[in-house]
C-alpha atoms as a printed R data frame, in Angstrom:
    type eleno elety resid chain resno       x       y       z
1   ATOM     1    CA   MET     A     1 -24.290  18.528 -15.032
2   ATOM     2    CA   PRO     A     2 -27.888  18.111 -13.144
3   ATOM     3    CA   ASP     A     3 -28.324  20.558 -10.567
4   ATOM     4    CA   GLY     A     4 -29.820  16.918  -8.348
5   ATOM     5    CA   PHE     A     5 -26.174  15.547  -8.697
6   ATOM     6    CA   SER     A     6 -24.705  18.837  -7.861
7   ATOM     7    CA   GLU     A     7 -26.729  19.097  -4.501
8   ATOM     8    CA   LYS     A     8 -26.383  15.365  -3.645
9   ATOM     9    CA   ARG     A     9 -22.683  15.652  -4.056
10  ATOM    10    CA   SER     A    10 -22.533  18.572  -1.824
11  ATOM    11    CA   GLY     A    11 -24.324  16.954   0.612
12  ATOM    12    CA   HIS     A    12 -22.328  13.731   0.965
13  ATOM    13    CA   THR     A    13 -19.203  16.107   1.051
14  ATOM    14    CA   GLN     A    14 -20.576  17.982   4.163
15  ATOM    15    CA   SER     A    15 -22.084  14.154   5.727
16  ATOM    16    CA   VAL     A    16 -18.243  13.311   5.258
17  ATOM    17    CA   SER     A    17 -16.490  16.880   6.574
18  ATOM    18    CA   ARG     A    18 -19.098  16.251   9.943
19  ATOM    19    CA   ALA     A    19 -18.165  12.822  10.561
20  ATOM    20    CA   LEU     A    20 -14.292  13.654  10.896
21  ATOM    21    CA   SER     A    21 -15.039  17.004  12.998
22  ATOM    22    CA   LEU     A    22 -16.861  14.148  15.161
23  ATOM    23    CA   LEU     A    23 -13.761  11.716  14.818
24  ATOM    24    CA   SER     A    24 -11.210  14.950  15.573
25  ATOM    25    CA   LYS     A    25 -13.027  15.440  18.423
26  ATOM    26    CA   LEU     A    26 -13.328  11.867  20.361
27  ATOM    27    CA   ALA     A    27  -9.572  11.873  19.485
28  ATOM    28    CA   GLU     A    28  -8.891  14.892  21.837
29  ATOM    29    CA   GLU     A    29 -10.583  13.047  24.515
30  ATOM    30    CA   GLN     A    30  -9.147   9.874  25.958
31  ATOM    31    CA   ASP     A    31 -12.093   9.250  28.324
32  ATOM    32    CA   GLY     A    32 -14.837  10.270  25.199
33  ATOM    33    CA   LEU     A    33 -17.772  12.097  25.519
34  ATOM    34    CA   ASN     A    34 -21.603  12.266  26.060
35  ATOM    35    CA   LEU     A    35 -23.269  12.540  23.078
36  ATOM    36    CA   SER     A    36 -24.795  16.209  24.097
37  ATOM    37    CA   GLU     A    37 -21.313  17.212  24.589
38  ATOM    38    CA   LEU     A    38 -19.490  16.023  21.443
39  ATOM    39    CA   ALA     A    39 -22.679  17.439  19.328
40  ATOM    40    CA   ARG     A    40 -21.889  20.711  21.056
41  ATOM    41    CA   ARG     A    41 -18.400  21.041  20.688
42  ATOM    42    CA   VAL     A    42 -18.438  20.288  16.821
43  ATOM    43    CA   LYS     A    43 -21.983  22.222  16.690
44  ATOM    44    CA   LEU     A    44 -24.309  19.771  15.402
45  ATOM    45    CA   ALA     A    45 -27.675  18.778  16.333
46  ATOM    46    CA   PRO     A    46 -28.085  15.998  18.556
47  ATOM    47    CA   SER     A    47 -29.746  14.243  16.192
48  ATOM    48    CA   THR     A    48 -27.418  14.226  13.455
49  ATOM    49    CA   ALA     A    49 -24.343  13.722  15.589
50  ATOM    50    CA   HIS     A    50 -26.060  10.530  16.580
51  ATOM    51    CA   ARG     A    51 -26.630   9.596  12.758
52  ATOM    52    CA   LEU     A    52 -23.661  10.019  11.954
53  ATOM    53    CA   LEU     A    53 -21.676   8.357  14.882
54  ATOM    54    CA   THR     A    54 -23.687   5.411  14.080
55  ATOM    55    CA   THR     A    55 -22.590   4.913  10.692
56  ATOM    56    CA   LEU     A    56 -19.089   5.103  12.071
57  ATOM    57    CA   GLN     A    57 -19.801   2.657  14.744
58  ATOM    58    CA   LEU     A    58 -20.708   0.539  11.593
59  ATOM    59    CA   ASP     A    59 -17.559   0.631  10.387
60  ATOM    60    CA   ARG     A    60 -15.661   0.346  13.562
61  ATOM    61    CA   PHE     A    61 -13.997   3.789  13.442
62  ATOM    62    CA   VAL     A    62 -16.028   4.878  16.573
63  ATOM    63    CA   ARG     A    63 -17.740   3.021  19.543
64  ATOM    64    CA   PHE     A    64 -20.053   3.226  22.363
65  ATOM    65    CA   GLU     A    65 -19.280   2.490  25.543
66  ATOM    66    CA   GLU     A    66 -21.441   3.231  29.072
67  ATOM    67    CA   GLY     A    67 -22.999   6.335  27.602
68  ATOM    68    CA   ARG     A    68 -19.908   7.676  26.274
69  ATOM    69    CA   TRP     A    69 -18.589   7.684  22.636
70  ATOM    70    CA   LEU     A    70 -14.812   6.960  22.064
71  ATOM    71    CA   VAL     A    71 -12.586   6.566  19.281
72  ATOM    72    CA   GLY     A    72 -12.398   2.949  17.586
73  ATOM    73    CA   VAL     A    73 -10.329   0.396  16.716
74  ATOM    74    CA   GLN     A    74 -10.384   0.939  12.593
75  ATOM    75    CA   ALA     A    75  -9.129   4.685  13.502
76  ATOM    76    CA   PHE     A    76  -6.130   3.120  15.285
77  ATOM    77    CA   ASN     A    77  -5.523   0.981  12.149
78  ATOM    78    CA   VAL     A    78  -5.686   3.874   9.756
79  ATOM    79    CA   GLY     A    79  -3.353   6.122  11.821
80  ATOM    80    CA   SER     A    80  -1.108   3.107  12.571
81  ATOM    81    CA   SER     A    81  -0.450   2.557   8.718
82  ATOM    82    CA   TYR     A    82   0.070   6.323   8.111
83  ATOM    83    CA   MET     A    83   2.912   6.361  11.045
84  ATOM    84    CA   ARG     A    84   4.342   2.786   9.529
85  ATOM    85    CA   SER     A    85   4.553   3.925   6.520
86  ATOM    86    CA   ARG     A    86   5.999   7.413   7.309
87  ATOM    87    CA   ASP     A    87   8.752   5.326   9.578
88  ATOM    88    CA   ILE     A    88   9.947   2.445   6.821
89  ATOM    89    CA   SER     A    89  10.117   5.376   4.430
90  ATOM    90    CA   HIS     A    90  12.414   7.512   6.338
91  ATOM    91    CA   MET     A    91  14.372   4.608   7.157
92  ATOM    92    CA   ALA     A    92  14.242   3.269   3.547
93  ATOM    93    CA   ARG     A    93  15.728   6.466   1.982
94  ATOM    94    CA   PRO     A    94  19.247   5.947   2.038
95  ATOM    95    CA   TYR     A    95  18.683   2.000   0.432
96  ATOM    96    CA   LEU     A    96  16.717   3.499  -1.863
97  ATOM    97    CA   ARG     A    97  19.272   6.403  -3.109
98  ATOM    98    CA   MET     A    98  21.986   3.189  -3.221
99  ATOM    99    CA   MET     A    99  19.857   1.334  -5.437
100 ATOM   100    CA   MET     A   100  19.214   3.811  -7.877
101 ATOM   101    CA   GLN     A   101  22.845   4.833  -7.860
102 ATOM   102    CA   GLU     A   102  23.990   1.230  -8.270
103 ATOM   103    CA   THR     A   103  22.213   0.474 -11.068
104 ATOM   104    CA   GLY     A   104  21.035   4.103 -12.479
105 ATOM   105    CA   GLU     A   105  17.535   3.542 -12.521
106 ATOM   106    CA   THR     A   106  14.338   4.582 -10.455
107 ATOM   107    CA   SER     A   107  13.870   2.715  -7.220
108 ATOM   108    CA   ASN     A   108  10.785   2.150  -5.319
109 ATOM   109    CA   LEU     A   109   9.272   1.303  -2.241
110 ATOM   110    CA   ALA     A   110   5.886  -0.282  -1.706
111 ATOM   111    CA   LEU     A   111   4.274  -1.188   1.594
112 ATOM   112    CA   LEU     A   112   1.240  -3.748   2.189
113 ATOM   113    CA   ASP     A   113  -1.825  -2.148   4.227
114 ATOM   114    CA   ASN     A   114  -2.309  -3.613   7.719
115 ATOM   115    CA   ASP     A   115  -5.241  -5.827   6.469
116 ATOM   116    CA   GLY     A   116  -2.672  -6.993   3.405
117 ATOM   117    CA   ASN     A   117  -5.303  -6.716   1.079
118 ATOM   118    CA   SER     A   118  -3.519  -3.475  -1.246
119 ATOM   119    CA   LEU     A   119  -0.373  -2.668  -1.947
120 ATOM   120    CA   MET     A   120   0.920   0.873  -2.335
121 ATOM   121    CA   TYR     A   121   4.049   2.835  -3.327
122 ATOM   122    CA   VAL     A   122   4.993   5.411  -0.658
123 ATOM   123    CA   SER     A   123   8.578   6.282  -1.613
124 ATOM   124    CA   GLN     A   124  10.758   6.854  -4.638
125 ATOM   125    CA   VAL     A   125  14.188   8.136  -5.545
126 ATOM   126    CA   GLU     A   126  13.942   9.238  -9.274
127 ATOM   127    CA   CYS     A   127  17.124   8.384 -11.482
128 ATOM   128    CA   PRO     A   128  18.621  11.575 -13.275
129 ATOM   129    CA   GLN     A   129  17.716   9.987 -16.652
130 ATOM   130    CA   LEU     A   130  15.399  12.219 -18.840
131 ATOM   131    CA   MET     A   131  13.312   8.868 -19.854
132 ATOM   132    CA   ARG     A   132  12.342   6.776 -16.814
133 ATOM   133    CA   ALA     A   133   9.866   5.039 -15.055
134 ATOM   134    CA   LEU     A   134   7.615   6.798 -12.567
135 ATOM   135    CA   SER     A   135   5.028   4.999 -10.006
136 ATOM   136    CA   LYS     A   136   4.372   8.275  -7.853
137 ATOM   137    CA   PRO     A   137   4.225   7.714  -4.117
138 ATOM   138    CA   GLY     A   138   0.393   6.979  -3.420
139 ATOM   139    CA   ALA     A   139  -0.319   5.149  -6.200
140 ATOM   140    CA   LYS     A   140  -1.735   1.254  -5.589
141 ATOM   141    CA   ALA     A   141   0.440  -1.465  -7.268
142 ATOM   142    CA   PRO     A   142  -1.535  -4.100  -9.058
143 ATOM   143    CA   TRP     A   143  -0.984  -7.543  -7.911
144 ATOM   144    CA   THR     A   144  -0.296  -9.632 -10.830
145 ATOM   145    CA   CYS     A   145   1.512  -7.637 -13.449
146 ATOM   146    CA   SER     A   146   3.685  -5.316 -11.328
147 ATOM   147    CA   ALA     A   147   6.905  -6.834  -9.690
148 ATOM   148    CA   VAL     A   148   6.184  -5.574  -6.552
149 ATOM   149    CA   GLY     A   149   2.793  -7.319  -6.358
150 ATOM   150    CA   LYS     A   150   4.409 -10.221  -7.825
151 ATOM   151    CA   ILE     A   151   6.952 -10.617  -5.030
152 ATOM   152    CA   CYS     A   152   4.825 -10.082  -2.250
153 ATOM   153    CA   LEU     A   153   2.448 -12.593  -3.028
154 ATOM   154    CA   ALA     A   154   5.145 -14.942  -3.611
155 ATOM   155    CA   PHE     A   155   5.756 -14.540  -0.435
156 ATOM   156    CA   SER     A   156   2.548 -14.215   1.173
157 ATOM   157    CA   LYS     A   157   0.190 -17.443   2.317
158 ATOM   158    CA   PRO     A   158  -1.280 -19.672  -0.426
159 ATOM   159    CA   SER     A   159  -5.024 -18.417   0.867
160 ATOM   160    CA   THR     A   160  -4.004 -15.078   0.698
161 ATOM   161    CA   VAL     A   161  -2.993 -15.526  -2.372
162 ATOM   162    CA   SER     A   162  -6.380 -17.003  -3.829
163 ATOM   163    CA   GLN     A   163  -8.286 -14.361  -1.463
164 ATOM   164    CA   ILE     A   164  -6.285 -11.671  -3.447
165 ATOM   165    CA   ILE     A   165  -6.582 -13.054  -7.197
166 ATOM   166    CA   ASN     A   166 -10.248 -13.750  -6.386
167 ATOM   167    CA   GLN     A   167 -10.870 -10.128  -5.410
168 ATOM   168    CA   ALA     A   168  -8.809  -8.301  -7.994
169 ATOM   169    CA   GLY     A   169  -9.235 -10.653 -10.597
170 ATOM   170    CA   PHE     A   170  -6.259 -10.557 -14.009
171 ATOM   171    CA   THR     A   171  -6.099  -7.320 -15.929
172 ATOM   172    CA   GLN     A   172  -4.365  -6.982 -19.254
173 ATOM   173    CA   PHE     A   173  -2.606  -3.645 -19.307
174 ATOM   174    CA   THR     A   174  -0.236  -4.886 -22.445
175 ATOM   175    CA   ARG     A   175  -0.060  -7.793 -24.493
176 ATOM   176    CA   LYS     A   176   2.319  -9.451 -21.834
177 ATOM   177    CA   SER     A   177   0.167  -9.223 -18.716
178 ATOM   178    CA   ILE     A   178  -0.312 -12.530 -17.249
179 ATOM   179    CA   MET     A   179  -4.510 -13.287 -17.564
180 ATOM   180    CA   ASP     A   180  -4.766 -17.285 -16.163
181 ATOM   181    CA   GLU     A   181  -3.897 -18.395 -12.164
182 ATOM   182    CA   ALA     A   182  -2.035 -21.747 -13.844
183 ATOM   183    CA   SER     A   183   0.640 -18.850 -15.564
184 ATOM   184    CA   PHE     A   184   0.859 -16.608 -12.457
185 ATOM   185    CA   SER     A   185   1.270 -19.522  -9.575
186 ATOM   186    CA   ARG     A   186   4.608 -20.807 -11.748
187 ATOM   187    CA   GLU     A   187   5.675 -17.065 -12.060
188 ATOM   188    CA   ILE     A   188   5.351 -16.458  -8.441
189 ATOM   189    CA   ALA     A   189   6.595 -19.949  -7.570
190 ATOM   190    CA   LYS     A   190   9.608 -18.709  -9.567
191 ATOM   191    CA   ALA     A   191   9.650 -15.769  -7.693
192 ATOM   192    CA   LYS     A   192   9.875 -16.878  -4.304
193 ATOM   193    CA   GLN     A   193  12.810 -19.338  -5.379
194 ATOM   194    CA   ILE     A   194  15.139 -16.748  -6.315
195 ATOM   195    CA   ALA     A   195  13.748 -13.737  -3.885
196 ATOM   196    CA   TYR     A   196  13.316 -11.456  -6.530
197 ATOM   197    CA   ALA     A   197  10.053 -10.689  -9.347
198 ATOM   198    CA   ILE     A   198  10.207  -9.582 -12.809
199 ATOM   199    CA   ASP     A   199   7.746  -7.141 -14.608
200 ATOM   200    CA   ASP     A   200   8.604  -7.660 -18.298
201 ATOM   201    CA   GLU     A   201   6.650  -4.849 -19.785
202 ATOM   202    CA   GLU     A   202   2.994  -6.171 -18.179
203 ATOM   203    CA   ASN     A   203   2.073  -3.330 -16.399
204 ATOM   204    CA   SER     A   204   3.334  -0.971 -19.461
205 ATOM   205    CA   GLU     A   205   4.704  -0.974 -22.857
206 ATOM   206    CA   GLY     A   206   8.791  -0.521 -22.536
207 ATOM   207    CA   LEU     A   207   8.763  -0.724 -19.037
208 ATOM   208    CA   ARG     A   208  10.891  -3.461 -16.688
209 ATOM   209    CA   CYS     A   209  10.605  -3.655 -13.137
210 ATOM   210    CA   ILE     A   210  12.847  -6.113 -10.852
211 ATOM   211    CA   ALA     A   211  11.640  -6.340  -7.260
212 ATOM   212    CA   SER     A   212  12.500  -7.979  -3.891
213 ATOM   213    CA   PRO     A   213  10.602  -8.775  -0.849
214 ATOM   214    CA   ILE     A   214  11.239  -6.775   2.824
215 ATOM   215    CA   PHE     A   215  10.061  -8.426   6.289
216 ATOM   216    CA   ASP     A   216   8.700  -7.710   9.781
217 ATOM   217    CA   ALA     A   217  10.096  -9.465  12.437
218 ATOM   218    CA   ASN     A   218   7.483 -12.529  12.310
219 ATOM   219    CA   SER     A   219   9.007 -13.405   8.613
220 ATOM   220    CA   VAL     A   220   5.771 -11.805   7.503
221 ATOM   221    CA   VAL     A   221   6.159  -9.774   4.346
222 ATOM   222    CA   ILE     A   222   5.390  -6.341   4.618
223 ATOM   223    CA   GLY     A   223   6.088  -4.893   1.427
224 ATOM   224    CA   ALA     A   224   9.043  -4.689  -1.413
225 ATOM   225    CA   LEU     A   225  11.851  -2.760  -2.808
226 ATOM   226    CA   SER     A   226  12.037  -2.572  -6.814
227 ATOM   227    CA   VAL     A   227  13.776  -0.553  -9.455
228 ATOM   228    CA   SER     A   228  12.154   0.033 -12.780
229 ATOM   229    CA   GLY     A   229  13.132   1.540 -15.745
230 ATOM   230    CA   PRO     A   230  12.866   1.752 -19.817
231 ATOM   231    CA   SER     A   231  13.327  -1.554 -21.261
232 ATOM   232    CA   VAL     A   232  16.070  -0.319 -23.857
233 ATOM   233    CA   ARG     A   233  18.505   0.571 -21.065
234 ATOM   234    CA   ILE     A   234  17.142  -2.456 -18.562
235 ATOM   235    CA   GLU     A   235  17.699  -5.232 -21.250
236 ATOM   236    CA   GLU     A   236  17.089  -9.038 -20.653
237 ATOM   237    CA   GLN     A   237  20.910  -9.944 -19.655
238 ATOM   238    CA   LYS     A   238  21.101  -7.432 -16.866
239 ATOM   239    CA   LEU     A   239  18.112  -8.580 -15.208
240 ATOM   240    CA   PRO     A   240  19.743 -11.098 -13.046
241 ATOM   241    CA   ASN     A   241  22.237  -8.178 -11.586
242 ATOM   242    CA   PHE     A   242  18.786  -6.002 -11.118
243 ATOM   243    CA   GLY     A   243  17.787  -9.085  -8.967
244 ATOM   244    CA   ARG     A   244  21.162  -9.213  -7.246
245 ATOM   245    CA   VAL     A   245  20.953  -5.513  -6.506
246 ATOM   246    CA   THR     A   246  17.508  -5.434  -5.168
247 ATOM   247    CA   LEU     A   247  17.806  -8.755  -2.761
248 ATOM   248    CA   ARG     A   248  20.905  -7.568  -1.171
249 ATOM   249    CA   THR     A   249  19.371  -3.976  -0.538
250 ATOM   250    CA   ALA     A   250  16.045  -5.790   0.835
251 ATOM   251    CA   LYS     A   251  17.426  -7.852   3.222
252 ATOM   252    CA   GLU     A   252  20.032  -5.299   4.288
253 ATOM   253    CA   LEU     A   253  16.893  -2.890   4.653
254 ATOM   254    CA   THR     A   254  14.745  -5.798   6.438
255 ATOM   255    CA   ARG     A   255  17.504  -5.917   8.952
256 ATOM   256    CA   ALA     A   256  17.871  -2.369   9.860
257 ATOM   257    CA   LEU     A   257  13.817  -2.631  10.408
258 ATOM   258    CA   GLY     A   258  14.309  -5.507  12.819
259 ATOM   259    CA   GLY     A   259  12.905  -8.070  10.715
260 ATOM   260    CA   THR     A   260  13.739 -11.332   9.990
261 ATOM   261    CA   TRP     A   261  14.528 -12.990   6.411
262 ATOM   262    CA   PRO     A   262  12.547 -16.313   6.525
263 ATOM   263    CA   SER     A   263  15.185 -19.194   6.210
């Protein structure tokens, strides 16, 4: 690797570390800090601190009011997202375990981020089988070829669906992946009607997944529960039963979270 690239990467890493230090110090002070005091606390030159703060301000991680720097709304959004996923993950564990025990397959929880632009697996209960499907917590779920992605889009506003599809597009992971908007629209319309979606080897060859949505108090979809496993065990004739299990469990978890299932 060229030395220049290593130096550039090191510089970027240092800038990120310094910016996070500034943000952490601001988080300790409810009334914020002026530039000189903040720079002193993080042991940076005021000019360096100001440059980093200006960059953070552009993305709304900090704000400047009456001569003082304060934590911005985007930092709050990131923290709220973490707290939300942690709390829901904790409450979902018994439901995930119940789904795994009833189906014999791995169960998963995926949640939308605050802006609804991405979907991430946040919790999982693995089945005891040697051969099993795994979508590790922290991994993003693809929108068009995962059961959780399909069912969340099925219960989203048409404008949101169009925006996400335009941004994400269609990716062909397997020969069964849906690659056109008309087919996908029919797929999520059917999923909304029966309240569960199926990934029929569309994300990975030989794997199937079934998912149902969970909702907040305003009947807005916030994520999905799913069951996934090898297609040799989750045969086609089992899909309706798996769908009933995920749907029933998703309704129970929605109620437990204080959510409301849409009429």
